[in-house]
ZANU-937205 format. One line per 3 residues: their letters; for each residue x, y, z of C-alpha. Coordinates in pm, 1 decimal. Example, Ala and Ser with C-alpha at 12.3 -4.5 7.8 and 13.67 -1.06 7.14 Angstrom:
BEGIN
AS) 1230.0/-450.0/780.0 | 1367.0/-106.0/714.0
***
This chain:
BEGIN
MTQ) -19743.4/179.8/10910.6 | -19977.3/-118.9/10884.2 | -20005.4/-267.5/10535.7
KAV) -20363.1/-334.6/10422.1 | -20434.5/-704.3/10361.3 | -20491.0/-794.9/9997.9
TRE) -20806.5/-994.2/9928.4 | -20729.4/-1305.4/9728.1 | -20998.2/-1404.0/9477.8
HQS) -21005.2/-1774.9/9407.5 | -21285.8/-2022.0/9340.5 | -21147.7/-2282.5/9582.8
LDL) -21121.6/-2023.6/9858.3 | -21489.9/-1942.6/9792.1 | -21575.7/-2312.4/9825.0
FAA) -21399.9/-2369.2/10158.5 | -21537.6/-2044.6/10303.8 | -21889.9/-2150.4/10202.9
AKK) -21841.1/-2499.5/10345.8 | -21739.7/-2349.5/10678.0 | -22046.4/-2124.8/10678.9
WSE) -22306.2/-2383.0/10570.6 | -22130.4/-2700.7/10683.6 | -22438.4/-2900.7/10790.5
LPR) -22664.3/-2787.3/10506.4 | -22714.5/-2977.8/10177.9 | -22520.3/-2863.4/9871.7
FFL) -22607.4/-3128.0/9609.8 | -22879.9/-3386.3/9561.3 | -22762.3/-3665.8/9331.6
PQK) -23028.8/-3877.3/9155.7 | -23029.0/-4250.8/9230.3 | -23182.9/-4534.2/9030.0
DEN) -23478.0/-4567.5/9269.9 | -23595.4/-4208.2/9207.8 | -23448.9/-4097.0/9541.6
YET) -23152.5/-3863.8/9591.5 | -22821.4/-3894.1/9769.5 | -22754.2/-3581.9/9973.9
VYW) -22410.5/-3423.4/9966.0 | -22358.9/-3173.8/10247.1 | -22126.9/-2874.8/10224.4
KNY) -21882.5/-3042.4/10464.9 | -21874.9/-3353.4/10238.8 | -21812.7/-3143.3/9928.3
AQD) -21520.7/-2963.5/10097.0 | -21370.7/-3286.9/10233.9 | -21405.5/-3468.0/9901.1
TQS) -21241.3/-3177.2/9723.0 | -20953.6/-3174.7/9972.6 | -20904.2/-3551.7/9941.3
FAN) -20893.3/-3539.2/9563.6 | -20663.1/-3237.9/9577.5 | -20426.3/-3418.2/9819.3
FLT) -20403.0/-3699.6/9564.4 | -20322.5/-3451.1/9288.3 | -20040.6/-3271.1/9471.8
AKV) -19790.4/-3539.9/9377.5 | -19893.2/-3525.0/9010.1 | -19985.7/-3162.6/8942.1
DSG) -19759.2/-2862.9/9003.9 | -19884.5/-2504.6/9019.6 | -19980.2/-2397.0/8667.6
DKV) -20000.9/-2752.5/8526.6 | -20292.4/-2822.6/8296.5 | -20547.9/-3093.4/8379.6
AML) -20805.3/-3181.3/8114.3 | -21161.3/-3290.8/8193.9 | -21382.4/-3499.5/7966.5
GQT) -21710.1/-3617.0/8114.1 | -22083.4/-3569.1/8159.8 | -22229.9/-3352.5/8435.9
SYA) -22161.4/-3527.2/8766.8 | -22063.5/-3459.7/9126.8 | -21722.5/-3618.5/9065.0
WIV) -21665.2/-3368.3/8780.0 | -21730.2/-3078.3/9018.1 | -21505.0/-3225.7/9289.4
AYS) -21224.3/-3274.7/9037.5 | -21267.9/-2917.3/8903.5 | -21243.6/-2768.6/9252.0
AIQ) -20954.1/-2999.3/9350.0 | -20748.4/-2906.6/9044.3 | -20783.8/-2539.1/9129.8
TVR) -20709.8/-2606.0/9498.2 | -20359.6/-2728.2/9399.5 | -20330.3/-2423.6/9168.5
GVV) -20372.1/-2635.9/8856.2 | -20548.6/-2510.3/8541.7 | -20870.4/-2682.6/8434.4
VPI) -20905.1/-2761.2/8062.0 | -21268.1/-2866.2/8004.3 | -21343.1/-3068.9/7689.0
YPA) -21697.1/-3079.0/7557.1 | -21827.8/-3441.0/7569.5 | -21954.4/-3431.2/7209.1
SKG) -21602.1/-3356.7/7077.1 | -21470.0/-3599.2/6816.7 | -21141.6/-3786.9/6871.6
ELI) -20942.0/-3554.8/6647.0 | -21048.7/-3248.3/6848.8 | -20988.5/-3422.3/7182.5
SYF) -20636.9/-3501.9/7067.4 | -20584.3/-3138.7/6970.9 | -20712.0/-3007.8/7306.4
LSH) -20487.6/-3244.6/7502.4 | -20172.2/-3177.4/7302.7 | -20218.3/-2803.0/7257.2
SES) -20298.4/-2745.7/7625.7 | -20008.1/-2971.7/7729.8 | -20234.6/-3145.4/7981.5
TVL) -20040.4/-3399.8/8184.8 | -20341.6/-3541.6/8371.6 | -20685.0/-3622.7/8232.5
CCD) -21006.3/-3678.1/8430.7 | -21267.7/-3857.8/8225.1 | -21569.6/-4090.0/8235.0
LAF) -21527.4/-4460.0/8169.5 | -21730.5/-4432.9/7845.7 | -21462.2/-4214.8/7684.2
LET) -21174.8/-4460.9/7723.0 | -21243.4/-4630.3/7391.9 | -21250.2/-4291.3/7217.5
LRP) -20916.5/-4208.9/7380.1 | -20748.8/-4546.3/7313.6 | -20631.1/-4478.7/6953.3
LDL) -20519.3/-4121.4/7026.4 | -20163.2/-4007.8/7091.7 | -20163.3/-3964.8/7468.0
AQV) -19784.3/-3960.0/7516.4 | -19781.4/-3646.9/7733.7 | -20071.8/-3763.4/7954.7
QQI) -19908.5/-3920.4/8259.4 | -20224.8/-4020.4/8445.9 | -20594.4/-4073.5/8364.9
IVL) -20842.6/-4060.4/8651.9 | -21173.1/-4230.2/8571.5 | -21441.0/-4022.4/8740.6
DAQ) -21720.9/-4278.4/8747.7 | -21504.5/-4575.2/8854.8 | -21571.3/-4682.0/9212.8
DVS) -21349.6/-4989.1/9178.2 | -21025.9/-5054.9/8992.1 | -21164.3/-5390.8/8876.4
ILP) -21383.6/-5226.0/8610.6 | -21087.6/-5053.3/8443.9 | -20926.4/-5210.2/8134.5
TDF) -20587.0/-5362.2/8209.2 | -20448.2/-5305.4/7858.7 | -20501.0/-4929.1/7829.7
PRP) -20192.5/-4748.1/7690.4 | -20171.9/-4491.8/7974.1 | -20192.3/-4541.6/8355.5
LVA) -20548.6/-4544.1/8489.7 | -20671.1/-4482.6/8842.5 | -21027.5/-4511.6/8972.7
YAE) -21186.9/-4200.8/9128.9 | -21257.6/-4395.7/9448.2 | -20892.8/-4501.2/9476.2
AMN) -20773.7/-4142.2/9423.5 | -21008.7/-4027.2/9699.2 | -20886.2/-4302.6/9929.1
QGQ) -20519.0/-4216.2/9873.4 | -20584.3/-3846.4/9944.3 | -20796.1/-3895.9/10253.0
HGD) -20534.6/-3776.1/10497.8 | -20294.9/-3482.9/10503.4 | -20305.6/-3113.4/10423.6
TAM) -20063.2/-3083.9/10131.5 | -20337.9/-2942.2/9909.7 | -20437.0/-2673.4/10156.7
QRL) -20072.7/-2570.4/10187.6 | -20067.9/-2524.8/9810.8 | -20392.3/-2324.6/9819.0
AEA) -20248.9/-2097.1/10086.3 | -20001.5/-1973.0/9823.4 | -20267.8/-1907.1/9557.5
ESS) -20297.5/-1568.3/9388.4 | -20588.7/-1396.4/9217.8 | -20376.4/-1379.8/8904.7
DLA) -20348.4/-1761.6/8890.7 | -20495.8/-1912.7/8576.1 | -20820.4/-2086.9/8668.3
TII) -20908.7/-2244.8/8336.5 | -20836.3/-2263.6/7965.8 | -21162.4/-2297.7/7773.8
YTS) -21136.2/-2376.3/7405.1 | -21384.3/-2163.8/7213.8 | -21593.5/-2371.0/6980.9
GTT) -21558.8/-2113.3/6706.4 | -21754.3/-2117.5/6382.0 | -21438.2/-2150.7/6171.7
GLP) -21081.5/-2276.5/6216.6 | -20922.0/-2456.4/6509.0 | -21053.3/-2358.3/6853.4
KGV) -20848.5/-2108.4/7054.0 | -20770.4/-2160.9/7421.8 | -20918.8/-1877.3/7626.2
MLS) -20713.4/-1820.0/7944.0 | -20924.2/-1698.0/8237.2 | -20773.5/-1607.7/8572.7
HAN) -20943.6/-1633.7/8912.0 | -20957.1/-1253.8/8912.5 | -21146.3/-1259.1/8580.3
LAA) -21402.6/-1507.7/8710.1 | -21440.2/-1325.4/9042.4 | -21511.0/-992.8/8869.3
SSK) -21786.1/-1151.1/8660.6 | -21949.1/-1331.6/8952.2 | -21940.1/-1016.7/9169.5
DWI) -22134.2/-825.9/8906.7 | -22380.1/-1113.6/8860.9 | -22447.6/-1141.8/9234.1
QLN) -22480.4/-763.8/9273.2 | -22752.9/-759.8/9006.0 | -22934.1/-1086.0/9077.7
GPH) -22847.4/-1194.5/9431.1 | -23112.9/-977.0/9603.2 | -23385.0/-1151.0/9400.3
IPE) -23286.9/-1506.6/9500.4 | -23380.2/-1653.2/9840.9 | -23111.4/-1781.7/10077.5
QAV) -23027.2/-2151.9/10034.4 | -23228.8/-2148.0/9712.2 | -23320.5/-2485.2/9561.2
DLH) -23167.8/-2505.3/9214.8 | -23236.8/-2754.0/8933.0 | -22913.3/-2813.9/8740.5
WLP) -22860.1/-3004.1/8416.1 | -22619.5/-2779.8/8221.0 | -22297.2/-2931.0/8079.8
LSH) -22009.8/-2848.1/8312.2 | -21761.4/-2826.1/8026.0 | -21932.6/-2503.7/7917.2
AFG) -21870.5/-2172.7/8095.8 | -22245.6/-2136.9/8157.0 | -22271.7/-2475.0/8330.7
IGA) -21972.3/-2461.0/8564.0 | -22038.2/-2089.6/8619.6 | -22381.8/-2174.5/8760.1
VML) -22225.4/-2420.0/9008.7 | -21964.4/-2164.8/9119.3 | -22237.4/-1902.2/9172.4
GNQ) -22419.8/-2158.7/9383.3 | -22104.5/-2197.6/9588.4 | -22119.0/-1830.5/9679.7
LGW) -22494.8/-1808.8/9731.4 | -22550.2/-2132.5/9923.8 | -22767.3/-2305.3/9665.5
QSY) -22901.2/-2656.4/9715.1 | -22871.0/-2807.1/9367.6 | -23062.8/-3106.2/9239.3
FAN) -22890.9/-3274.6/8944.9 | -23088.5/-3379.7/8639.2 | -22998.4/-3476.1/8284.3
PKD) -23112.7/-3316.4/7957.1 | -23372.9/-3587.6/7899.0 | -23550.9/-3581.8/8235.1
VMD) -23500.6/-3228.7/8367.3 | -23845.8/-3110.9/8248.9 | -24008.7/-3385.4/8455.7
KFD) -23829.4/-3279.9/8776.2 | -23996.5/-2943.1/8842.6 | -24296.5/-3089.6/9023.6
SVK) -24088.8/-3292.8/9273.1 | -23789.2/-3061.1/9314.8 | -23990.6/-2735.1/9327.2
PHT) -23689.3/-2515.9/9238.9 | -23652.1/-2150.2/9326.4 | -23397.5/-2104.1/9045.3
FLS) -23350.3/-2247.2/8697.1 | -23065.8/-2149.5/8464.1 | -23094.7/-2296.5/8116.9
VPA) -23066.1/-2254.1/7739.6 | -23363.5/-2124.5/7537.5 | -23490.8/-2465.4/7418.7
YWE) -23580.6/-2567.5/7772.8 | -23757.1/-2241.7/7854.1 | -23960.2/-2291.5/7536.1
KLY) -24052.9/-2647.5/7644.4 | -24146.4/-2524.7/7991.2 | -24364.3/-2249.1/7845.7
LKI) -24539.1/-2495.5/7613.7 | -24619.5/-2723.5/7910.1 | -24768.6/-2425.6/8094.1
QEQ) -24982.0/-2337.7/7789.4 | -25104.4/-2695.0/7761.2 | -25230.6/-2675.1/8121.4
GGD) -25420.5/-2351.6/8072.4 | -25152.5/-2086.0/8040.4 | -25249.7/-1895.9/8355.9
AAA) -25086.1/-1836.1/8695.7 | -25228.8/-2160.9/8831.5 | -25078.1/-2354.6/8540.3
FKA) -24743.5/-2180.7/8595.8 | -24740.5/-2286.1/8961.3 | -24848.7/-2639.7/8881.5
VTG) -24587.4/-2696.0/8610.7 | -24292.0/-2528.6/8783.0 | -24353.9/-2664.2/9132.9
GRL) -24483.4/-2340.7/9282.0 | -24158.1/-2176.5/9397.5 | -23981.6/-2066.9/9077.2
CFG) -23881.6/-1702.9/9130.3 | -23557.0/-1664.6/8934.6 | -23492.8/-1768.0/8576.9
LSG) -23197.3/-1703.0/8349.6 | -23164.6/-1795.7/7982.1 | -22822.1/-1809.0/7820.5
GAG) -22619.3/-1961.6/7537.0 | -22837.5/-1816.9/7260.5 | -23121.1/-1568.6/7215.2
LKK) -23461.9/-1654.8/7361.7 | -23771.6/-1575.6/7158.9 | -23938.7/-1253.6/7262.8
EIK) -24282.7/-1415.7/7292.0 | -24145.4/-1658.6/7550.7 | -23994.8/-1378.3/7757.8
EGF) -24315.3/-1178.7/7739.6 | -24521.7/-1487.6/7820.7 | -24325.0/-1568.2/8135.4
YAL) -24327.7/-1203.6/8241.6 | -24707.2/-1195.8/8214.5 | -24706.2/-1497.6/8448.0
GLL) -24488.6/-1316.1/8700.9 | -24139.2/-1438.6/8609.7 | -23883.4/-1204.0/8457.1
LIE) -23638.6/-1414.2/8257.6 | -23291.6/-1258.5/8277.3 | -23085.6/-1257.3/7958.8
GYG) -22745.6/-1115.4/7878.8 | -22469.0/-1115.0/7625.6 | -22105.5/-1209.3/7633.2
LTE) -21831.6/-1438.3/7516.6 | -21609.7/-1697.6/7681.8 | -21334.6/-1433.7/7665.0
CSP) -21540.3/-1218.2/7903.2 | -21589.2/-1477.1/8179.3 | -21848.0/-1486.7/8005.8
TLT) -22084.6/-1185.9/8046.8 | -22066.0/-823.5/7931.3 | -22425.2/-701.9/7943.3
MNR) -22742.3/-813.9/8117.4 | -23103.6/-710.3/8151.9 | -23183.9/-614.7/8509.6
YER) -23490.3/-633.1/8730.5 | -23517.1/-255.6/8749.0 | -23412.9/-196.6/8386.5
FNF) -23488.5/-438.3/8104.3 | -23581.3/-443.5/7736.8 | -23683.1/-770.6/7571.8
DSV) -23559.8/-643.4/7233.8 | -23207.1/-612.1/7370.0 | -22928.1/-794.1/7554.3
GVP) -22940.8/-542.1/7837.6 | -22691.9/-286.8/7963.7 | -22325.0/-330.6/8062.4
YPS) -22223.5/-502.1/8386.0 | -22131.5/-258.3/8668.4 | -21756.0/-318.0/8624.8
VSV) -21759.9/-333.0/8242.3 | -21725.2/-57.6/7982.0 | -21878.5/-112.8/7638.9
KLA) -21861.8/105.5/7329.0 | -21912.7/70.5/6954.1 | -21635.0/112.1/6698.9
EDG) -21693.5/320.4/6386.2 | -21808.5/10.3/6198.0 | -22045.3/-87.1/6479.0
EIL) -21827.2/-359.2/6633.2 | -21888.8/-403.5/7006.3 | -21574.2/-325.7/7210.9
AKG) -21531.6/-400.2/7580.6 | -21302.0/-332.7/7873.9 | -21319.4/-466.8/8227.2
PNV) -21160.3/-688.7/8490.9 | -21351.2/-987.5/8352.1 | -21181.6/-969.9/8010.0
FVG) -20949.5/-1263.0/7957.5 | -20573.2/-1292.3/7991.7 | -20521.1/-1400.0/7630.0
YYK) -20526.3/-1703.2/7400.2 | -20302.1/-1986.3/7514.1 | -19985.6/-2012.9/7302.0
NEE) -20129.1/-1772.9/7043.3 | -19984.2/-1425.7/7090.6 | -20079.6/-1318.1/6738.8
ATR) -20449.3/-1394.4/6790.8 | -20435.0/-1221.8/7130.6 | -20284.2/-907.5/6974.4
DTF) -20542.6/-910.8/6695.1 | -20837.1/-928.8/6931.7 | -20750.3/-601.2/7110.7
DAE) -20737.1/-257.4/6949.7 | -20458.7/-2.9/7003.3 | -20626.0/130.5/7319.0
GWF) -20671.3/-211.9/7476.3 | -21039.7/-260.0/7396.2 | -21144.3/-621.4/7339.6
KTG) -21295.6/-668.1/6992.7 | -21594.3/-899.1/7027.5 | -21644.9/-959.2/6654.8
DVG) -22014.9/-877.4/6701.3 | -22185.7/-574.9/6548.0 | -22427.8/-389.4/6770.9
RWT) -22625.0/-73.6/6821.5 | -22761.8/122.5/7115.7 | -23129.4/192.7/7162.2
EDG) -23232.2/547.4/7251.2 | -23260.0/447.6/7617.7 | -22917.3/282.5/7636.2
FLQ) -22980.9/-87.5/7574.8 | -22746.6/-290.5/7355.2 | -22880.3/-481.9/7056.1
IID) -22678.2/-738.3/6858.8 | -22712.7/-700.3/6482.6 | -22461.7/-943.5/6334.8
RKK) -22126.2/-1116.9/6342.0 | -21871.9/-888.6/6181.0 | -21705.0/-1162.4/5975.5
EIL) -22024.2/-1321.2/5839.2 | -22118.7/-1063.6/5580.2 | -22267.8/-1201.4/5257.2
VTS) -22184.0/-1019.6/4935.5 | -22433.8/-1071.8/4653.7 | -22332.7/-1082.5/4288.0
GGK) -22477.9/-731.1/4266.9 | -22221.9/-610.7/4520.1 | -22458.7/-568.5/4814.1
NIP) -22301.1/-634.4/5158.0 | -22565.2/-803.7/5372.3 | -22527.4/-910.8/5737.9
PQN) -22725.4/-1240.2/5746.5 | -22800.5/-1219.9/6118.0 | -22981.6/-890.3/6064.6
IER) -23235.4/-1098.4/5870.9 | -23215.1/-1413.2/6084.2 | -23284.5/-1234.7/6412.3
RFQ) -23625.8/-1129.4/6275.7 | -23724.8/-1495.1/6283.8 | -23589.4/-1555.0/6635.5
DNP) -23930.4/-1504.1/6792.2 | -24122.9/-1703.4/6532.8 | -24298.0/-1994.3/6709.2
YIQ) -24273.2/-2228.4/6407.5 | -23909.2/-2174.2/6310.5 | -23620.7/-2315.6/6513.8
HLI) -23337.9/-2191.4/6290.0 | -23334.7/-1990.7/5970.8 | -22997.4/-1971.9/5796.4
VYG) -22960.9/-1717.2/5516.2 | -22769.9/-1828.3/5203.2 | -22656.4/-1642.2/4893.4
DGK) -22293.3/-1529.9/4901.0 | -22204.4/-1443.3/4539.3 | -22562.4/-1506.2/4421.8
KYL) -22813.8/-1277.3/4254.9 | -23058.7/-1310.3/4543.6 | -23087.3/-1452.2/4893.9
TAM) -23244.1/-1780.9/4998.7 | -23256.8/-1966.6/5330.1 | -23269.2/-2301.6/5502.0
VTL) -23536.0/-2343.8/5769.3 | -23560.1/-2597.9/6049.7 | -23885.4/-2628.7/6238.1
EED) -24023.7/-2632.1/6592.2 | -24193.7/-2971.9/6575.9 | -24421.7/-2927.2/6879.9
AIR) -24555.5/-2595.4/6753.8 | -24609.6/-2726.0/6399.4 | -24797.5/-3033.4/6520.5
KHF) -25009.3/-2822.1/6753.7 | -25089.4/-2572.1/6475.5 | -25214.2/-2845.6/6243.2
NDH) -25354.0/-3061.5/6525.9 | -25149.1/-3345.3/6381.4 | -24968.3/-3564.4/6634.9
ESP) -24976.6/-3883.9/6427.6 | -24813.1/-3818.2/6089.6 | -24444.4/-3913.9/6049.0
WEE) -24248.8/-3594.6/6115.1 | -24056.8/-3588.5/5785.6 | -24380.8/-3631.4/5591.2
LAQ) -24551.1/-3348.8/5780.0 | -24247.8/-3118.3/5762.2 | -24230.7/-3146.5/5384.9
SEA) -24605.8/-3116.1/5325.8 | -24759.1/-2837.6/5118.0 | -24947.0/-2715.7/5426.3
VKT) -24624.5/-2658.1/5621.1 | -24457.7/-2501.5/5316.7 | -24748.7/-2257.5/5284.9
LID) -24724.3/-2172.4/5657.3 | -24348.9/-2105.8/5643.3 | -24375.8/-1908.6/5319.3
AQV) -24625.2/-1682.9/5494.7 | -24379.9/-1625.3/5781.4 | -24104.6/-1538.2/5534.5
QHV) -24323.6/-1301.8/5333.4 | -24423.0/-1120.7/5651.1 | -24055.5/-1052.8/5732.2
NQE) -23973.1/-971.1/5369.3 | -24204.9/-670.9/5394.8 | -23969.1/-521.7/5657.2
LAS) -23655.1/-567.9/5443.6 | -23489.9/-380.6/5160.3 | -23555.0/-551.9/4826.7
FET) -23199.0/-688.6/4804.8 | -23232.8/-839.5/5153.9 | -23554.4/-1031.3/5087.3
LKK) -23557.6/-1411.5/5079.9 | -23677.0/-1530.7/4741.5 | -23694.7/-1903.0/4825.7
VWI) -23655.6/-2129.1/5130.1 | -23577.0/-2495.3/5176.6 | -23738.7/-2667.1/5473.4
NPQ) -23498.6/-2912.2/5639.0 | -23696.1/-3169.4/5843.9 | -23389.4/-3242.1/6061.5
VLT) -23280.3/-3021.5/6351.3 | -22932.2/-2875.7/6386.7 | -22731.2/-3040.0/6666.4
IEA) -22398.1/-3009.4/6841.9 | -22332.0/-3379.8/6779.2 | -22360.4/-3325.9/6404.7
DLL) -22109.3/-3036.1/6427.7 | -22375.8/-2792.9/6301.9 | -22403.4/-2598.5/6629.9
TSS) -22126.1/-2478.4/6857.0 | -22126.3/-2595.5/7218.5 | -22299.3/-2265.4/7301.5
LKP) -22572.4/-2350.6/7045.1 | -22469.8/-2099.8/6779.5 | -22505.8/-2219.7/6416.7
RRK) -22181.7/-2315.0/6241.2 | -22260.6/-2129.2/5921.0 | -21983.7/-2274.9/5703.8
AIY) -22051.2/-2630.1/5824.0 | -22421.9/-2586.6/5749.4 | -22349.1/-2449.0/5403.7
SRY) -22117.6/-2743.8/5336.0 | -22352.8/-3012.2/5472.5 | -22655.6/-2884.2/5283.7
AEP) -22486.4/-2744.2/4973.7 | -22694.8/-2951.3/4731.0 | -23046.8/-2848.6/4844.1
LEA) -22932.4/-2489.0/4897.2 | -22779.9/-2465.4/4550.0 | -23096.4/-2625.5/4409.3
LYT) -23282.5/-2310.0/4514.7 | -23103.7/-2132.1/4228.4 | -23198.7/-2374.1/3950.3
***
């Protein structure tokens, strides 16, 4: 009897299969200082990955952890794929992380090798790096630019590539790979407490990408041109690159500051981004007339697939793009789910929802409304934290998301709140703040509204503003921003927005006062998570004085 071959699911196997198929076609376009691009072909990407992986075989055993700390770059992607080729486990570290957190990630993950950018060496210098046996500097083309007095051994990326140029030790290691191999440990940013290490296997990632491609692949042209700026340390960013590896994308790299200026020259078919950039793109289209001709002119004329992730996109932006002929796809998930559970679809979407479950995923609501999920994309567990892993699954093995949801009559999922962020007023009312905050999500003038009032007689809120929309509304592009933001005219405008929403709320949910914060919330200030969710406790702590002043 012939035994059926078992299909192995592995991101490096996907890469080498794609490189064989599209060998002579471009995979990446890397920006150069003269406004031109360096072309990286599929065959180059595969060879570079193999060379780096050959270098790693003497330093990384199967299952060893390798940390990565750097900005979006081709070298980052090569290192990621090479680590997995030798069956290592990638531990991405968000570039905005402070030294204390970097130290925690390195020690907790037990990473023995670190790949980082040159700029991070001074941040790393005072940290305890005793377990790190080797640091590979990703943007070092020559050993001469490396400090000679660094406490741990350094090697330049170019030297690592040179040393691994010959041989097939890495491919021998990959031949033994299993779908159950750990692919990555991603530390969840979390809104409270120390981050937990989410263990995702290659099987987890493969299940998620299969569902994504099943739903979206038919709507994307072959060898689509993609414009990529997303941080690779986030599941959304590296996930987009890995999808491109399966779909044959030709990706132009950009950075957060110049990506909006690249549409005209790159003319992308696809753009995956966070809401802020879709809002900027929509504003540019409106400034040029807001019609189909303006859409083509601003986006380069070929944009046919758009996806917004990381946070909720304002409904008016989704409706605006749809009226122009582009359906923006949105979904919902968590890092623990590789990362998607639900998604709106071309044939079935609702802009007031986060879509319907992925084909391979089951979703239900607990008695208290908590969203529960099962599926092959649900993570292995939290690294070195069995108690937290046990606590995050119920007795029947359903993953507890911590989010509260509800179903619409036609089967779409809506997110109402975070289960653990309930405010209790001094009158004993239990109020989910996000149930109020989400009503401002589509407001063009408000960037964030954070409800405050735990233990208080009534609720108040902090508001941060959409500067471009405010300036346009008042036709004021000259006044200093802080002066304009704190003017009576802006206060009157925001009060009107709040009163409009208050009419939809129960009396105990209404916002009695608001404080307008002229500053925006940022990841760098530790007020947003790396996936752009507000850190409620950090915000309350940072702005305690003006928030408390609302009660005097």
